[in-house]
Wavefront OBJ file of the C-alpha trace (Angstrom):
o trace
v -0.075 0.009 0.310
v 1.119 3.470 -0.675
v 3.048 5.446 2.578
v 3.089 9.047 2.789
v 4.645 11.591 0.511
v 8.432 11.520 0.343
v 8.560 8.378 2.211
v 9.763 4.798 0.777
v 6.927 2.449 -0.180
v 6.614 -0.153 2.478
v 5.960 -3.820 1.809
v 4.522 -6.541 4.313
v 3.267 -10.226 4.165
v 1.733 -12.244 6.629
v 2.722 -16.263 6.633
v 1.728 -18.924 8.768
v 3.688 -22.195 9.457
v 4.090 -24.992 12.027
v 7.025 -22.687 13.401
v 7.763 -19.017 13.522
v 11.082 -19.808 11.952
v 9.418 -21.605 9.165
v 6.767 -18.769 8.736
v 9.715 -16.445 8.362
v 11.779 -18.432 5.849
v 8.447 -18.564 3.719
v 8.005 -15.092 3.881
v 11.496 -13.921 2.956
v 11.391 -16.452 0.228
v 8.322 -14.876 -1.309
v 9.565 -11.381 -0.650
v 13.145 -12.308 -2.269
v 14.795 -10.315 0.106
v 17.485 -11.324 3.199
v 16.496 -11.261 6.845
v 18.528 -8.258 7.331
v 16.465 -5.948 5.070
v 13.071 -6.836 6.981
v 11.585 -6.307 10.098
v 9.831 -9.394 11.565
v 6.750 -9.354 13.968
v 5.434 -12.412 15.576
v 1.615 -12.419 15.723
v 1.032 -15.877 16.908
v 3.990 -17.900 18.243
v 2.108 -21.253 17.590
v 2.133 -24.408 20.018
v -0.341 -27.041 21.201
v -4.029 -26.304 21.019
v -6.765 -26.128 23.819
v -5.987 -29.150 26.690
v -2.846 -29.928 24.521
v -5.073 -31.245 21.595
v -3.894 -30.296 18.142
v -1.368 -27.453 16.878
v -1.551 -24.029 16.552
v -0.228 -22.516 13.590
v 2.570 -19.413 14.041
v 1.804 -16.421 12.389
v 4.407 -13.909 11.487
v 4.279 -10.445 9.736
v 7.479 -9.468 7.710
v 7.855 -5.919 6.598
v 10.476 -4.605 4.236
v 12.353 -1.698 5.608
v 14.900 0.769 4.325
v 14.233 -0.116 0.514
v 15.301 3.098 -0.737
v 18.710 3.377 1.380
v 19.618 -0.018 0.653
v 19.153 0.943 -3.013
v 21.536 3.840 -2.718
v 24.220 2.111 -0.686
v 24.640 -1.034 -2.817
v 27.607 0.165 -4.472
v 28.336 -0.061 -8.308
v 25.552 -0.574 -10.983
v 26.461 -4.095 -11.326
v 25.734 -5.060 -7.886
v 22.628 -3.143 -7.537
v 19.881 -5.316 -5.966
v 16.258 -4.906 -7.480
v 13.438 -3.668 -5.296
v 10.513 -6.030 -4.551
v 8.242 -4.314 -7.377
v 11.088 -4.768 -9.861
v 11.905 -8.251 -8.725
v 8.310 -9.420 -9.427
v 7.748 -7.330 -12.295
v 10.154 -9.213 -14.158
v 8.222 -12.426 -13.445
v 4.883 -10.790 -14.340
v 3.750 -11.473 -10.854
v 2.607 -8.548 -8.315
v 2.447 -8.531 -5.056
v 0.370 -6.140 -3.330
v 0.764 -4.793 0.245
v -1.129 -6.944 2.704
v -3.339 -5.038 5.332
v -2.512 -5.399 8.920
v -5.736 -7.433 9.630
v -6.006 -10.428 7.050
v -9.168 -11.331 5.555
v -10.556 -14.600 3.729
v -9.170 -13.183 0.214
v -5.559 -12.852 1.516
v -5.688 -16.752 2.884
v -6.843 -17.936 -0.584
v -5.055 -15.902 -2.975
v -5.694 -15.402 -6.539
v -4.383 -15.540 -10.101
v -5.705 -12.981 -12.867
v -4.910 -12.038 -16.169
v -3.802 -8.519 -17.536
v -2.456 -7.717 -20.842
v -2.063 -11.258 -21.701
v 0.277 -11.965 -18.710
v -0.512 -14.182 -15.565
v -0.632 -12.550 -12.249
v -0.347 -14.779 -9.177
v -1.184 -13.662 -5.617
v -0.699 -15.987 -3.001
v -1.398 -15.375 0.636
v -1.932 -17.339 3.903
v -1.703 -21.021 3.464
v -3.716 -21.641 0.335
v -2.412 -21.339 -3.300
v -4.686 -20.597 -6.349
v -6.120 -23.033 -8.450
v -5.846 -22.997 -12.356
v -7.456 -25.048 -15.108
v -6.256 -24.924 -18.447
v -8.627 -23.921 -21.289
v -10.392 -26.536 -23.461
v -8.513 -27.376 -26.627
v -5.531 -25.179 -25.771
v -2.231 -25.948 -24.139
v -0.819 -24.429 -21.208
v 2.915 -24.899 -19.643
v 3.663 -24.630 -16.343
v 7.311 -24.062 -15.705
v 7.708 -25.725 -18.948
v 5.507 -28.750 -18.354
v 2.249 -29.033 -20.339
v -0.838 -28.572 -17.579
v -3.443 -31.700 -18.456
v -6.148 -30.634 -15.505
v -6.543 -28.466 -12.575
v -3.252 -27.477 -10.732
v -2.253 -25.260 -8.131
v 0.126 -22.264 -8.798
v 2.517 -20.137 -6.658
v 3.954 -16.701 -7.485
v 7.109 -18.059 -8.590
v 5.505 -20.397 -11.593
v 6.288 -19.463 -14.716
v 2.836 -20.086 -16.679
v 2.544 -19.833 -20.600
v -0.324 -20.310 -23.306
v 1.024 -21.931 -26.416
v -0.069 -19.160 -28.860
v 1.174 -20.738 -32.232
v -1.529 -22.445 -34.678
v -2.347 -25.851 -33.857
v -3.445 -27.830 -36.692
v -6.142 -30.844 -36.264
v -6.079 -33.103 -39.670
v -9.277 -33.929 -41.240
v -10.395 -37.348 -40.743
v -12.143 -39.298 -43.390
v -12.991 -42.771 -44.823
v -14.799 -44.538 -47.584
v -17.007 -47.487 -46.960
v -18.872 -49.416 -49.533
v -21.923 -51.438 -48.747
v -21.821 -55.338 -49.110
v -23.704 -55.256 -52.590
v -21.059 -52.683 -53.844
v -24.033 -50.552 -54.738
v -23.263 -47.420 -52.485
v -20.097 -45.381 -51.253
v -20.181 -43.366 -48.332
v -17.362 -40.927 -47.408
v -17.476 -40.163 -43.601
v -16.206 -36.857 -42.552
v -14.762 -35.215 -39.808
v -13.468 -31.880 -40.705
v -10.125 -30.144 -39.776
v -9.342 -26.973 -38.599
v -5.959 -24.633 -37.678
v -6.847 -23.312 -34.185
v -4.844 -20.496 -32.435
v -5.551 -19.343 -29.005
v -5.047 -15.787 -27.170
v -5.447 -15.076 -23.458
v -8.183 -12.757 -22.239
v -7.414 -10.632 -19.433
v -9.571 -11.120 -16.242
v -9.977 -10.334 -12.398
v -7.743 -12.554 -9.860
v -10.038 -15.502 -8.843
v -9.174 -18.275 -6.430
v -10.128 -21.053 -8.861
v -9.434 -19.680 -12.621
v -10.242 -21.325 -15.715
v -8.157 -20.010 -17.978
v -10.286 -17.458 -20.395
v -9.378 -17.418 -23.865
v -10.158 -16.368 -27.394
v -10.184 -18.813 -30.354
v -9.376 -18.338 -34.099
v -10.453 -21.492 -35.964
v -9.763 -21.875 -39.751
v -11.343 -24.766 -41.704
v -8.957 -27.075 -43.713
v -10.970 -28.358 -46.472
v -10.203 -31.800 -47.810
v -8.290 -32.151 -50.781
v -11.049 -33.553 -53.542
v -8.355 -35.387 -55.335
v -7.152 -37.442 -52.449
v -10.836 -38.921 -52.396
v -11.212 -39.365 -56.071
v -7.878 -40.951 -55.865
v -9.004 -43.400 -53.274
v -12.196 -44.108 -54.802
v -10.214 -45.388 -58.007
v -7.745 -47.377 -55.804
v -11.236 -49.293 -54.398
v -12.150 -49.874 -57.948
v -15.068 -47.542 -58.026
v -15.620 -46.253 -61.625
v -19.509 -46.437 -61.817
v -21.991 -43.813 -60.357
v -19.522 -41.408 -58.860
v -21.295 -37.859 -57.934
v -18.827 -35.418 -58.114
v -20.782 -32.509 -56.692
v -21.404 -34.585 -53.520
v -17.627 -35.006 -53.206
v -17.250 -31.388 -53.258
v -19.709 -30.666 -50.736
v -18.127 -33.494 -48.381
v -14.807 -32.187 -48.748
v -15.828 -28.350 -47.869
v -18.240 -29.250 -44.954
v -17.315 -27.711 -41.681
v -19.449 -30.189 -40.017
v -19.082 -34.059 -39.762
v -21.097 -36.008 -41.692
v -21.811 -38.759 -43.795
v -21.802 -38.240 -47.670
v -22.847 -40.730 -50.406
v -20.444 -39.819 -53.059
v -21.206 -42.968 -55.597
v -24.120 -45.150 -56.044
v -24.719 -48.107 -58.391
v -27.791 -48.972 -60.334
v -29.530 -52.011 -58.777
v -31.180 -54.296 -61.007
v -34.770 -53.886 -61.458
v -36.588 -57.321 -60.663
v -39.333 -58.686 -63.237
v -42.305 -60.450 -62.475
v -43.289 -64.100 -62.920
v -46.119 -64.878 -65.294
v -49.834 -65.314 -63.955
v -52.773 -66.722 -64.878
v -56.705 -66.288 -64.540
v -59.466 -68.837 -64.731
v -62.705 -68.476 -66.282
v -64.918 -71.034 -64.153
v -65.647 -71.791 -60.570
v -62.651 -73.628 -58.949
v -64.465 -75.071 -55.956
v -67.576 -77.103 -55.302
v -70.318 -74.931 -53.944
v -72.528 -76.482 -50.624
v -75.874 -74.942 -50.393
v -78.495 -74.914 -47.502
v -81.068 -77.376 -47.548
v -84.264 -75.911 -48.870
v -87.888 -76.000 -47.129
v -90.315 -77.402 -49.072
v -94.048 -76.056 -49.130
v -95.247 -79.119 -46.738
v -92.539 -77.902 -44.265
v -90.399 -80.788 -44.753
v -86.500 -80.355 -45.666
v -84.842 -81.274 -49.148
v -81.557 -82.676 -48.439
v -81.235 -83.543 -52.285
v -80.187 -80.491 -53.941
v -77.125 -79.100 -51.364
v -74.383 -79.401 -53.709
v -73.537 -77.753 -56.924
v -70.794 -78.619 -59.131
v -68.769 -76.482 -61.212
v -69.472 -77.190 -64.930
v -68.100 -75.850 -68.427
v -69.544 -76.054 -72.016
v -67.537 -77.117 -75.011
v -65.653 -74.296 -76.597
v -65.130 -72.257 -73.060
v -61.756 -70.558 -72.305
v -60.949 -72.195 -69.069
v -57.786 -70.340 -68.305
v -55.403 -67.648 -69.658
v -51.856 -67.029 -69.190
v -50.239 -63.420 -68.628
v -46.654 -63.473 -69.673
v -43.379 -62.820 -67.347
v -41.792 -59.503 -67.439
v -38.129 -59.719 -67.749
v -36.388 -57.389 -65.115
v -33.482 -54.944 -66.187
v -29.893 -55.688 -65.331
v -28.407 -52.947 -63.205
v -24.305 -52.089 -62.613
v -22.526 -51.842 -59.240
v -19.643 -49.137 -58.483
v -17.133 -51.354 -60.176
v -19.318 -51.159 -63.010
v -20.071 -55.076 -63.105
v -23.617 -55.887 -64.308
v -26.263 -56.946 -62.065
v -28.509 -59.456 -63.126
v -32.058 -59.787 -61.971
v -33.655 -62.923 -60.866
v -35.037 -65.120 -63.838
v -38.736 -64.961 -63.964
v -40.800 -68.107 -64.702
v -43.585 -68.386 -67.264
v -46.857 -70.157 -66.669
v -47.049 -73.501 -68.466
v -50.396 -75.030 -69.240
v -50.767 -78.531 -69.612
v -53.568 -80.166 -71.142
v -55.376 -83.087 -69.644
v -58.519 -84.824 -70.641
v -61.187 -82.521 -72.871
v -58.767 -79.896 -72.843
v -56.903 -78.080 -75.802
v -54.058 -75.488 -75.697
v -53.892 -72.759 -78.055
v -51.107 -72.524 -80.252
v -49.547 -69.654 -78.405
v -49.855 -71.645 -75.418
v -51.560 -68.790 -73.473
v -55.232 -70.069 -73.328
v -56.864 -73.703 -72.102
v -59.992 -74.336 -74.220
v -62.640 -76.951 -73.404
v -63.265 -79.488 -75.972
v -66.346 -80.999 -74.334
v -68.598 -80.046 -71.708
v -68.293 -81.262 -68.073
v -66.687 -80.531 -64.817
v -63.432 -78.380 -64.712
v -60.597 -79.962 -62.615
v -57.348 -77.939 -62.056
v -54.000 -78.811 -60.308
v -51.761 -75.898 -59.953
v -48.006 -76.964 -58.913
v -45.230 -74.274 -59.156
v -45.467 -72.746 -62.577
v -47.398 -75.641 -63.923
v -51.198 -75.646 -64.421
v -52.696 -78.910 -65.424
v -56.353 -78.600 -66.608
v -58.918 -81.217 -67.453
v -62.738 -81.612 -67.959
v -64.297 -84.617 -66.613
v -67.320 -85.447 -68.733
v -70.572 -86.311 -66.962
v -72.646 -89.137 -67.894
v -76.191 -88.846 -67.261
v -78.351 -92.262 -67.262
v -81.903 -92.061 -67.216
v -83.896 -94.729 -65.197
v -82.651 -97.498 -62.894
v -79.161 -99.095 -63.454
v -80.261 -103.038 -63.901
v -79.796 -105.923 -65.910
v -81.007 -103.959 -68.842
v -78.717 -100.948 -68.599
v -75.690 -102.971 -67.052
v -73.092 -101.856 -64.680
v -71.618 -98.398 -65.035
v -68.003 -97.623 -65.049
v -67.240 -94.065 -66.406
v -63.766 -91.810 -66.137
v -66.113 -88.790 -64.974
v -69.058 -87.799 -62.904
v -72.450 -89.860 -63.089
v -75.825 -88.981 -62.428
v -78.484 -91.480 -62.368
v -82.097 -90.371 -62.227
v -83.306 -93.746 -61.136
v -82.179 -96.019 -58.599
v -79.570 -99.204 -58.270
v -80.987 -102.485 -58.363
v -79.623 -105.662 -56.458
v -76.140 -106.810 -57.761
v -75.518 -103.985 -59.589
v -71.938 -101.957 -59.515
v -71.499 -98.100 -60.415
v -67.846 -96.891 -60.295
v -67.025 -93.440 -61.393
v -63.642 -91.638 -61.462
v -65.558 -88.555 -60.243
v -68.626 -87.886 -58.391
v -71.836 -89.818 -58.702
v -75.357 -88.495 -57.776
v -78.032 -91.224 -57.624
v -81.653 -89.889 -57.153
v -83.629 -93.421 -56.278
v -83.049 -96.176 -53.981
v -80.017 -98.210 -53.649
v -80.384 -101.988 -53.253
v -77.879 -104.567 -52.499
v -75.300 -102.719 -55.212
v -71.730 -101.603 -55.138
v -71.038 -97.770 -55.467
v -67.644 -96.481 -55.797
v -66.908 -92.818 -56.248
v -63.601 -91.061 -56.440
v -64.531 -87.578 -55.158
v -68.541 -87.635 -53.791
v -71.648 -89.495 -53.681
v -75.122 -87.784 -53.134
v -77.704 -90.442 -52.475
v -81.485 -89.102 -52.521
v -82.896 -92.375 -51.710
v -82.363 -95.121 -48.982
v -79.475 -97.389 -49.012
v -80.226 -101.031 -48.157
v -77.657 -103.809 -48.197
v -75.389 -101.594 -50.326
v -71.615 -101.479 -50.417
v -70.288 -97.795 -50.787
v -66.738 -96.627 -51.170
v -66.093 -92.870 -51.522
v -62.710 -91.122 -51.985
v -60.987 -94.361 -51.633
v -57.923 -95.113 -54.243
v -56.630 -98.479 -54.964
v -53.333 -99.807 -53.388
v -51.620 -99.592 -56.467
v -52.118 -95.878 -56.977
v -51.011 -95.228 -53.059
v -47.859 -96.995 -53.616
v -46.789 -95.397 -56.945
v -47.957 -91.797 -56.307
v -44.566 -91.031 -54.328
v -42.535 -92.974 -56.965
v -43.766 -90.655 -59.977
v -42.995 -87.646 -57.951
v -39.632 -88.537 -57.417
v -38.992 -90.013 -60.761
v -40.022 -86.493 -62.224
v -37.628 -84.748 -59.883
v -34.666 -86.638 -60.583
v -35.183 -87.143 -64.232
v -35.167 -83.270 -64.389
v -31.859 -83.265 -62.476
v -30.568 -86.016 -64.953
v -31.547 -83.539 -67.925
v -29.614 -80.882 -66.390
v -26.585 -83.292 -66.250
v -26.589 -84.331 -69.697
v -26.994 -80.723 -70.942
v -23.789 -79.772 -69.027
v -22.078 -82.816 -70.315
v -22.884 -81.555 -74.076
v -20.997 -78.188 -73.610
v -17.669 -80.063 -72.625
v -15.069 -80.390 -75.193
v -14.669 -84.261 -74.297
v -18.326 -84.871 -75.118
v -19.059 -86.652 -78.427
v -22.677 -85.162 -79.486
v -22.547 -86.947 -82.802
v -22.087 -90.533 -81.156
v -25.394 -89.722 -79.065
v -26.999 -88.464 -82.071
v -26.104 -91.811 -83.808
v -26.607 -94.502 -80.771
v -29.120 -92.298 -78.611
v -28.586 -91.782 -74.870
v -28.341 -95.634 -73.903
v -24.701 -95.558 -73.192
v -24.573 -92.710 -71.198
v -27.464 -93.781 -69.254
v -26.048 -96.756 -68.295
v -22.955 -94.935 -67.095
v -25.125 -92.260 -64.978
v -27.557 -94.641 -63.469
v -24.884 -96.814 -62.199
v -23.068 -93.576 -60.426
v -24.288 -90.334 -59.856
v -28.015 -91.439 -60.327
v -28.239 -94.556 -58.499
v -31.208 -93.472 -56.632
v -33.193 -92.712 -59.654
v -32.225 -96.463 -60.974
v -33.426 -97.538 -57.513
v -36.947 -95.848 -58.028
v -37.344 -96.850 -61.744
v -36.693 -100.392 -60.393
v -39.522 -100.346 -57.651
v -41.976 -98.832 -59.919
v -41.519 -101.587 -62.622
v -41.814 -103.991 -60.056
v -45.076 -102.531 -58.944
v -46.642 -102.236 -62.494
v -45.536 -105.888 -63.398
v -47.305 -107.143 -60.040
v -50.483 -104.723 -60.850
v -50.712 -105.559 -64.697
v -54.108 -107.123 -64.591
v -55.649 -103.616 -63.370
v -53.697 -101.204 -65.298
v -55.381 -99.491 -68.399
v -53.704 -99.004 -71.703
v -51.946 -95.654 -70.645
v -50.350 -97.109 -67.361
v -48.968 -100.176 -69.682
v -47.611 -97.937 -72.309
v -45.900 -95.904 -69.374
v -44.410 -98.985 -67.552
v -43.132 -100.052 -71.342
v -41.251 -96.903 -71.879
v -39.838 -96.445 -68.348
v -38.509 -100.126 -68.569
v -37.033 -99.969 -72.088
v -35.977 -96.325 -71.588
v -33.930 -96.706 -68.504
v -33.611 -100.204 -67.191
v -33.501 -102.638 -70.013
v -31.208 -100.872 -72.542
v -30.507 -103.540 -75.208
v -32.643 -101.772 -77.514
v -30.811 -98.390 -77.022
v -32.663 -96.852 -74.349
v -34.162 -93.146 -75.021
v -33.278 -91.737 -78.153
v -32.329 -87.972 -76.951
v -32.852 -85.173 -74.772
v -36.456 -84.697 -76.319
v -37.599 -87.966 -75.441
v -36.185 -87.699 -71.959
v -38.384 -84.470 -71.491
v -41.310 -86.308 -72.886
v -40.997 -88.964 -70.123
v -40.518 -86.367 -67.585
v -43.832 -84.573 -68.504
v -45.754 -87.918 -68.859
v -44.680 -88.849 -65.588
v -46.157 -85.554 -64.059
v -49.438 -86.093 -65.815
v -49.551 -89.614 -64.371
v -48.565 -88.417 -60.862
v -51.709 -85.803 -60.989
v -54.013 -88.085 -62.213
v -53.326 -90.484 -59.188
v -53.032 -87.624 -56.571
v -55.612 -86.453 -53.873
v -58.570 -84.297 -55.479
v -57.407 -81.226 -54.051
v -59.963 -79.163 -55.957
v -62.708 -80.966 -54.939
v -64.044 -82.196 -51.763
v -64.682 -85.790 -50.770
v -68.185 -86.259 -48.885
v -71.249 -88.773 -48.741
v -74.663 -87.167 -48.456
v -77.012 -90.075 -47.443
v -80.600 -90.584 -46.663
v -81.062 -93.595 -44.622
v -78.682 -96.466 -44.207
v -79.728 -99.904 -43.411
v -77.748 -103.318 -43.526
v -75.154 -101.503 -45.298
v -71.478 -100.887 -45.537
v -69.959 -97.075 -46.096
v -66.382 -95.948 -46.522
v -65.700 -92.451 -47.019
v -62.602 -90.377 -47.233
v -64.219 -87.280 -45.987
v -67.490 -86.403 -44.017
v -70.707 -88.547 -44.088
v -74.289 -87.231 -43.525
v -76.971 -89.717 -42.692
v -80.176 -87.312 -43.091
v -82.375 -89.826 -41.440
v -80.276 -92.175 -39.675
v -78.810 -95.769 -40.045
v -79.870 -99.032 -38.812
v -77.505 -101.964 -38.148
v -74.958 -100.362 -40.533
v -71.146 -99.950 -40.645
v -70.007 -96.610 -41.449
v -66.435 -95.598 -41.554
v -65.208 -92.255 -42.379
v -62.022 -90.116 -42.025
v -64.227 -86.721 -41.391
v -66.959 -86.345 -39.187
v -70.107 -88.187 -38.994
v -73.429 -86.407 -38.808
v -76.677 -88.180 -38.385
v -80.023 -85.869 -38.266
v -82.068 -89.248 -37.132
v -81.243 -92.200 -34.990
v -78.227 -94.541 -35.304
v -79.509 -98.054 -34.202
v -77.583 -100.831 -34.336
v -73.859 -101.315 -35.853
v -70.466 -99.477 -35.747
v -69.846 -96.139 -36.485
v -66.458 -94.625 -36.658
v -65.427 -91.030 -37.366
v -61.649 -89.658 -37.562
v -62.816 -86.035 -36.885
v -65.953 -86.636 -34.293
v -69.505 -87.835 -34.195
v -72.887 -85.656 -33.845
v -75.805 -87.709 -33.774
v -79.408 -86.929 -32.561
v -80.207 -90.329 -31.064
v -78.277 -93.318 -30.873
v -79.302 -96.783 -29.629
v -82.748 -98.245 -29.205
v -84.703 -99.742 -26.173
v -83.866 -103.606 -25.340
v -80.046 -102.982 -25.650
v -79.577 -103.252 -29.391
v -75.756 -103.378 -29.712
v -74.812 -100.032 -31.018
v -70.838 -98.561 -30.793
v -69.691 -95.168 -31.700
v -66.218 -94.759 -31.919
v -63.591 -91.729 -32.472
v -59.701 -91.080 -32.315
v -58.214 -89.689 -29.253
v -58.472 -86.048 -30.098
v -61.875 -86.096 -31.400
v -65.207 -85.811 -29.376
v -68.893 -87.674 -29.465
v -72.096 -85.617 -29.134
v -75.285 -87.024 -28.905
v -78.707 -85.547 -28.040
v -80.108 -88.704 -26.554
v -78.314 -91.968 -25.374
v -79.986 -95.263 -24.876
v -78.955 -97.897 -22.601
v -76.729 -100.615 -23.889
v -75.096 -98.082 -26.296
v -71.018 -98.151 -26.164
v -68.798 -95.149 -26.919
v -64.935 -95.478 -27.423
v -62.622 -92.594 -27.745
v -59.086 -93.978 -28.535
v -58.663 -96.911 -26.206
v -61.068 -96.119 -23.550
v -64.729 -96.970 -23.770
v -68.155 -96.753 -21.805
v -71.394 -98.595 -21.838
v -74.250 -96.869 -20.687
v -76.611 -98.979 -18.158
v -79.069 -96.377 -18.700
v -80.522 -93.672 -21.079
v -78.764 -90.411 -20.930
v -79.472 -86.844 -22.428
v -77.053 -84.240 -24.155
v -74.047 -86.485 -23.717
v -70.507 -84.970 -24.546
v -67.665 -87.539 -24.421
v -63.855 -86.808 -24.873
v -60.622 -87.569 -23.118
v -59.033 -85.572 -20.447
v -55.730 -84.375 -20.237
v -54.476 -87.392 -18.431
v -56.109 -89.896 -20.907
v -59.316 -90.518 -18.892
v -62.766 -90.830 -20.368
v -64.861 -87.776 -19.551
v -68.794 -87.715 -19.963
v -70.650 -84.687 -19.667
l 1 2 3 4 5 6 7 8 9 10 11 12 13 14 15 16 17 18 19 20 21 22 23 24 25 26 27 28 29 30 31 32 33 34 35 36 37 38 39 40 41 42 43 44 45 46 47 48 49 50 51 52 53 54 55 56 57 58 59 60 61 62 63 64 65 66 67 68 69 70 71 72 73 74 75 76 77 78 79 80 81 82 83 84 85 86 87 88 89 90 91 92 93 94 95 96 97 98 99 100 101 102 103 104 105 106 107 108 109 110 111 112 113 114 115 116 117 118 119 120 121 122 123 124 125 126 127 128 129 130 131 132 133 134 135 136 137 138 139 140 141 142 143 144 145 146 147 148 149 150 151 152 153 154 155 156 157 158 159 160 161 162 163 164 165 166 167 168 169 170 171 172 173 174 175 176 177 178 179 180 181 182 183 184 185 186 187 188 189 190 191 192 193 194 195 196 197 198 199 200 201 202 203 204 205 206 207 208 209 210 211 212 213 214 215 216 217 218 219 220 221 222 223 224 225 226 227 228 229 230 231 232 233 234 235 236 237 238 239 240 241 242 243 244 245 246 247 248 249 250 251 252 253 254 255 256 257 258 259 260 261 262 263 264 265 266 267 268 269 270 271 272 273 274 275 276 277 278 279 280 281 282 283 284 285 286 287 288 289 290 291 292 293 294 295 296 297 298 299 300 301 302 303 304 305 306 307 308 309 310 311 312 313 314 315 316 317 318 319 320 321 322 323 324 325 326 327 328 329 330 331 332 333 334 335 336 337 338 339 340 341 342 343 344 345 346 347 348 349 350 351 352 353 354 355 356 357 358 359 360 361 362 363 364 365 366 367 368 369 370 371 372 373 374 375 376 377 378 379 380 381 382 383 384 385 386 387 388 389 390 391 392 393 394 395 396 397 398 399 400 401 402 403 404 405 406 407 408 409 410 411 412 413 414 415 416 417 418 419 420 421 422 423 424 425 426 427 428 429 430 431 432 433 434 435 436 437 438 439 440 441 442 443 444 445 446 447 448 449 450 451 452 453 454 455 456 457 458 459 460 461 462 463 464 465 466 467 468 469 470 471 472 473 474 475 476 477 478 479 480 481 482 483 484 485 486 487 488 489 490 491 492 493 494 495 496 497 498 499 500 501 502 503 504 505 506 507 508 509 510 511 512 513 514 515 516 517 518 519 520 521 522 523 524 525 526 527 528 529 530 531 532 533 534 535 536 537 538 539 540 541 542 543 544 545 546 547 548 549 550 551 552 553 554 555 556 557 558 559 560 561 562 563 564 565 566 567 568 569 570 571 572 573 574 575 576 577 578 579 580 581 582 583 584 585 586 587 588 589 590 591 592 593 594 595 596 597 598 599 600 601 602 603 604 605 606 607 608 609 610 611 612 613 614 615 616 617 618 619 620 621 622 623 624 625 626 627 628 629 630 631 632 633 634 635 636 637 638 639 640 641 642 643 644 645 646 647 648 649 650 651 652 653 654 655 656 657 658 659 660 661 662 663 664 665 666 667 668 669 670 671 672 673 674 675 676 677 678 679 680 681 682 683 684 685 686 687 688 689
């Protein structure tokens, strides 16, 4: 603090330490004077605390005296001792006079900035704290400061003011499909910091001003890197320029390929009902129900267009970043195949019915097989005069079937009159408007031969297609002598392939040939011809086998046609609609409905059995459950209802003596019951509700 006018300025400092001597030494060090140049005043001698606990610090006040005279009596200029003010001015540190009464700010000290230089003020026992500015480099006594530190008046503090370059970071990423190149950019800058003046603070975060200069990425380097990666297609120069001059980090699409445009497979449409319609029973004027007209079969007329195809739309190739072509997925066209009663137009795009009847369609992959089953209408009864009826198609009989007669149809059968002790076989469905008495009925059951050969035919078709591909690949090799094949046929080559890579095909062909020979008596001309072509085309090659690839392809197509002819009727339901069944045996691969019930009959169906009347006597099995109005008869006539473990039995009225069996569990009623619901419980026990 300033003294009186004309008097030398006096400097004082108060220090604390464990002892007075240490406090004086600290003061002399801070003032940078000798002990002879100061006046020492002990304010607090220190010692032990109250009751001998703890330690009190010693407090001394040291005052520089005679500074002016000391300067005059020092002697020559070379030995002049600088004043306190001059001493600290050289170190950019200013020590102010300490008031006689210390306060909190004196104890904490402070650090400030003036004209770009640090000024450190440390009083008492605590030193000021300093935190370097983010992004800048600060040195204390030549060592970089990494975090918050304490500083003393003797410390040399320096902010690095030279420009610092933070180089840009960038990379190019190409997606897996090689259709997109992205430039990931973190821009670079040149940064320069300058100290800002501030008042002394006990805890200073160094204030600075920053001058930042953007450093763009050289576009040539990016373009060069793309070339190194092989990217030559779809490069976006404008986006490269934008990315290289962006002052914000980001991701930029700098090259894009052209993906392939996918095409569309061929499609087809039909011009007829593809499903059998089930109609609700109609009420007559007298109040009774007519159960005869509950099914409507789809029909077509001669000349009707059954189906038309729409061509496949090929895709368009694309190009990737390396300028390589990208091929779209191959498209498939619909192939129309003609069965019985169908003709395909020359362009292969329309299927036309060449006769009236019931249409049948099978859709497998991109192949649509269509046929028209003829419909035979027989007026009157089937008797000795008309003879038995066997027909490949649907049969409608306006009369009944007399005893001992047979009616078989590879289609559906509709009989409007009563059926005596006759045999009825229908491939799809049976509608009997009259009673069945002593009849034997089979609906939807194929012969054992067809059951065995269907999977064999499908395997033969699949394997022969692979065989075709193998022969085509061999034909493209230089060692393959195509002329020899054209002269001698495929026999020699087939012999080698069937013993080697296609052993499995040889085994399947052999199994089919054995089954055909065993069932030769029941095969028609078509099946016999196919079996002959199979045997002498693949197995017995003494006659040379198949001539060429065209014959092999024709054989494969014929195999598919026969497989379709014996496969289950996917497009037509299997069912039997009956009125009253007495002393008859009925098998059905689908549902059975006996509108008026049955007496002493055996009914076995894979679907659900529903009886609108009473089941009296006999055995009744249904794969998907039984629903009956009344079952059994007074007097204990033996009647049995049976279903698998997963099915249920429901009966409005059950008479005594009736047996219900679910899986292996059975129960016999000893008295009549109403509204019976029978099923198995979770533990396999038979539950009756």
